N, C-alpha and C positions, 0 to 999 in steps of 0.2 A: 447394064443387061445388055443384052442381045431384044430379046423382045419386053417391051413393055406391057405389065402387069394392066387392066384395071379396077384397080380398087372400090371403083363408087360403078358396079355395073351402072350400068345407063347414065352416067354421070349423072345421077338426087337420088336422094335420100327422102324424098316423096314417094310414100306408096298408101294405098288406098284405103287400106284397113291393118291393124295391133298384127295381123297372123301375118300379111304379107311383108311387116312391119319386121318382125321375126325370124322369118322364112332369109331376107335380106340380112339384117344380123348378124345368123349361122355364114348365110355365103360371104360376108364380107368377113369373118373373123379366118374362111378356111383361105378368105384372098392373102389373108396377111403374113400365112405362113407361109405361101406360096412363094411369095413377094423377100420373106425371110431367109427360109432357105430351098432357091429354085429347082436345085436337082432331085426329081422326081424317085429315085431308086432310094437317092435319100432318108427322104420321106418316107415311102415305102420302109425301108427297114427301120427305120427309128417306130413307123406308125406303131407295133408287139409295144414297144419300151414303153408307151405311154394308154396306149392304152388297157395298163395292168395294172396303171399306178393313179391310184385313189385322189395325193395331189397337181396330178396333172390335170387328170381329165376334171376337175374342180376350175384349177387356173383355166381350161376350155372355156370351160359354166358363165364362169366371170365374164374372158374375155366377150363372150356375148353378151351376157348383157350389158355390157359396156358400148355394146355396136347399138344395139334392142334404146337403150339410155338415148341415145347422138339419134338415132330415130325416130325416139321421138320426139322428142324438143321442135326434131325439123320439122314436127308434123301436129305443132301445139298440142300436142298428145294427144294426138284424130280430133284437131279442131275442134277444138277445149272440147271433148270427156263425150262427144257424144254425137 
């Protein structure tokens, strides 16, 4: 890979709030797609395919949920729920 992609922005999973954690999960999910398919033109070409496929949209949501669970764990579920 010519340009290294930083898969964990800021090199930390620690966030101040659950909302920031959710935003980080979305960012990380998008970065893994970029790392998997580094060609922006191909990603752009594929976007309409998955944008109209319910199964692919559900899979994207699941990916974000998995990333969010990882971030929540790293944050001790936001300092033990409160």
